[in-house]
N, C-alpha and C positions, 0 to 999 in steps of 0.2 A: 598451346594446341593450335591448327589453324584451323580459320573459320569453315563452320559445315556447311552444305548449302542446306538449303526452305524448300520443303514438297508440298505443290498443293495437286491434291489427288480428288478425282469426280469417283466414290466409290458406286453409286449407278445404283440395279439394284440387288435384292441380296442374291441373285443368282450369280452373280459375278465370282461369288465366293465359290460356289460349285463347277463353273465352265469356264474352260480353259479361252483366253484372249491375248491380245496383243496389250493391255491393258497391264493384264496379270502378269505377263512375261515382263512387262517394263519394272514393275512394283517388286518382282523375285530382283530383278537387277540391282534397283534402288537399294534393298537391302543388304545385297552381296557386298554393295561396295563401303555400305554405311558399316558392315562388321569387318570389313578388311582393315580401315580405318582407326576403328576402336575405337565405336562410339559408346560414349557413358552410360545414355539410355536415351530414349525418346520423349519428346512434349508431344500430346496431341490436341487437337480440337477438333469434334466431329462438328456433327449437323441434327442430332436426338436428343441433345440434353442442353434444357437451359434451365435459369435459376431467376427471379421473379426479385426485382428490388432495383431502385435507379442506377446505382453504381454495381451492383453486387455480383459476384464471382465466385464459381465455388472449383474445387480441386478435389479430383478424386482421391479419396483420402483410405478407403476398403480394404483391410489388409489381405482379404480374400473374398472378392468379388465372384460375382455369378454373371454368366452371360443368357442376355434377352435371346430366347428362341430365334431360329430365323426361319423361314417360310421359303418354301419352294427347293431348298437346300438339305438335303442327307444328313442326319445328325452325324454321322462318321466324319464327315468333314471337319466339325469344329467343335465338339463335344468335349473330347479328350484333349483337347489343346488347354496348356495349362498357360493363365495370364499369371505376369508379375507383375506387380504395382510397387510404385518405386516410392515408397512414403518420404525417404530425406529427400531424394529431388522434391517430392510435391512440396516438402517446408519451406524447399529453396524458392519455389513458384509463389507459394501464400507469400513471402518475406517481400520479392519482389514490386508482386501487387501490392500489396501496401505499403511499399514506397513508394510507390506510385499514385497513392491515392483513389486507389478501389478499395472496397466494400466486399473484402474477400476472406473464405472461413473454409476449412476442410468438411467434406461429405464423407462420413466414415461407412453409408448404408447404400450407397451408389453401385449398381450394377454396372455391368459395362454393356455396348449394345455394339448390334454387328457396322455402324459406320464406321469405327474405331479398330474393333477387332477383325473383322471382314478383312481389311489393309493388316494388321499386324500379321496374321497366318499369312496373306500372300506374299510379304515381305522377308518374312525371318520363320518358312515354314516348321523348321528344326528345334527353335525354343526362340520363345518370346525374351526378345530384352527388356529390362529395368522400365517402365514406362509410365507417366503419368498424364490424365488427360481434365483437361481445364475444361470446364462448360462455357454454353454462350451464355450472354443475359437475353431476356424476354423481351424485350424493347428491340433487338434488330436492328440496334445502330451499328452502321460501318464503320464512322469514327471510332466508337466505344472499341471495337473489337480489333482494329486497328491498331489502337494504343495498347488493347493488351497483348496483342504479339511483337510491340514494340518495348514495353516493359521486358519482355522476355527473350527479347533478342541478346540481351551477354549471356545467356546460356550454350549458343554457340560458339562462344569465345570457348568455353570450358568442354567442349565437346559433344555436347546432347545434339540430336537432329530434331529439329522441327517439322510437324507436319500438321497440313490442315486438309481434312476430308471431307468434303461437300457435293458440288455439282456445279460444272460451268452452263449445262443446262438441264433443270432438273425440275418437273413440271407435273406430276402426276395425275391432274388432269387433263393434261392433252397427251397422252402417251397413247399409244395403241396395245392396248392390252391381250387380246384374243389370240392371238398366239402363243404368248407364254401361258397363257390358262389353259386353253384347249389343249398341247404337244409340248408344252415346257421350253418353248421355244424362245428364248428372250433377244435373240441376234435377227428372227425373221423379220425382212427388210421389202415389204411386199410395195410399198410407195417410195418415194424419195421426202426426207425429213422436211418438214413446214420451213418454209422460206424465213418464219420468223426463229425458227431453228437457227439455221444457218447464219443468218443476217448475227444472232446473241454470237455464237458459236465465233465466230472471227474476230467480234470487238473483242471478248474475252482474250482471245492469243494476240490478240494487237496490242492489247493494254499491257500483258503480261510481258513478251517480246520488246516490243519498243519503249516501253520506260525503266528507268533502276531509280534506286534512292528514292527522296521524298514527291519524285514524279510519278513512281511507282503505287505509294499511298493515293496522290492525286486520282490518278489513272483506275484504280480500283473501287474506291469511296466513292467517285461520281457516277461509275456504271449501274449504280439504280435509280438513277434518274435518265436512263438510254428509255429510249419511246419503246423500246422491245422487251425490257428489263420484265414488266408483268406477264409477259406470256411465256418467257423462258423460266420463270421462277414465280410460280404462283402464290408462295409463302416464300419468305426470308431467308429461311433457316441455314439451309444449303447454302449460300451464299454467303455464309457470315466468315466462316475459314479461309476463302479468301481475302475479306478483309483482316483476317488474323495472320496472314503467311505475308501480305504486304506490310506491314507493322514489324514483324521478325526478319523483312529481306530490304526493307527502305529507307535505312538510315542515312546519312552523310555518307559515312562511309561504304554503303552498297553501292555509291555512283560508279557505273560503269559495268555492275552487275547485272546481267539480263537474262530474264527467264527463257526457258526452250520448252516447245511443246516434245514430251519423248514418245508419246504414246496417244491412243485414241480410240474407243468402241462405242458404238451407237448401238442403240438398245431400243427398243417398245417402241421404234418408229420416230419418235422423237426426243429421245435421252441420248445427249451428248457427253461421255465420260471422258472428258479430256484430262491428261494426265501431265503437270508442269513441274520442273523443277529451275530454281533460282540458286544461281552461285554454281559450283563445281569443288568437287574436292582437290586439293593441292595436290 
């Protein structure tokens, strides 16, 4: 089967599940393309599930996962959406990660969180495809998460779609919350975004669109040393998905396959939800 593309999606606030946006339309188009090409399943790393241990990573193996509640979204948008955990592919992920030196185990009690199922609902509104979720490691080392993606890259050759769900600019402490809290308007933009947000957003796009192969891995992992990184990410969790994606799309065989910005949605003044795809369907 031809090599599948890889997505780095910024899931944004919970209201991205309930409100129409350019990003939501792009997620749907990506899902339609994936179904049209007969994907075997989805492998995802989000931003809200991590585990403790120097080389530890967990794989979702709960046969009947629940959903964590979603604030500011009507329950009708997600409660009846049936999740489809892929335990068989979960075992594949565990084997690949173990063979690459990770301390890996399945987690049969993990309930899914909106960072992943928000994207799945938007991409595949009719039916969830078989999906496996990979945890973060609580050390939030970008090189570690890049290596996780690299270990799972062979699944692209088997028809799996790999997705990282995090954020290009995601600092909850510097968002402007009042329009959302008062009027349920997450897209209100009374003032322009901060220059720090604009600068880092551009840096992320440049790293993904102007680098391929191992250069992509280097470009993404070193962004945590960027002088605006801490402004753009008060915590490291939402950037790990980008490192994961760089691993899955940054091997020597990926040289010449550049990422593209497919859509972008600003929320809460300073949250930039950029949507990237690396590679393309044959």
